[in-house]
C-alpha positions in Angstrom: 153.6 107.3 150.5 154.2 110.8 151.8 150.4 111.4 152.1 150.1 108.3 154.3 152.8 109.7 156.7 151.2 113.1 156.8 147.8 111.5 157.6 149.3 109.5 160.4 151.1 112.6 161.8 147.9 114.6 161.6 146.0 111.9 163.5 148.7 111.6 166.1 148.9 115.4 166.7 145.1 115.6 166.7 144.8 112.8 169.3 147.4 114.5 171.5 145.7 117.9 171.2 142.3 116.3 172.3 144.0 114.6 175.2 145.6 117.9 176.4 142.3 119.9 175.9 140.4 117.3 177.9 143.1 117.4 180.7 142.8 121.2 180.7 139.0 121.0 181.0 139.3 118.6 183.8 141.7 120.9 185.7 139.4 123.8 185.2 136.4 122.0 186.6 138.4 120.8 189.5 139.4 124.4 190.3 135.7 125.5 190.1 134.7 122.7 192.5 137.5 123.6 194.9 136.4 127.2 194.8 132.8 126.3 195.5 133.8 124.0 198.3 136.0 126.6 200.0 133.2 129.2 200.0 132.5 130.3 203.6 128.7 130.5 203.2 127.6 128.4 200.2 124.0 128.9 199.2 121.6 126.6 197.4 122.7 127.7 194.0 126.4 127.0 194.9 125.4 123.5 196.0 123.6 122.9 192.7 126.6 124.1 190.7 128.8 121.9 192.8 126.7 118.9 192.0 126.7 119.7 188.3 130.5 120.2 188.2 131.0 116.9 190.0 128.8 115.1 187.5 130.6 116.7 184.6 134.0 115.9 186.1 133.0 112.2 186.5 131.8 112.0 182.9 135.0 113.7 181.5 137.3 111.4 183.6 135.3 108.4 182.4 135.6 109.5 178.8 139.3 110.2 179.2 139.9 106.7 180.5 138.2 105.3 177.4 140.7 107.1 175.1 
């Protein structure tokens, strides 16, 4: 009986941890995007990174909505 409760608690805590990690990753990517967008003279490399970060952000948000 006690093992069952411990397992459920572990699963609950693990799920919450993953949600918070995902939210932190999304925030970090959004900050990187904002920094690249605010650059005064973005070059081609910056534009490529901006596209990559936007794609990753879309994927992470879609994955978060599935959870």
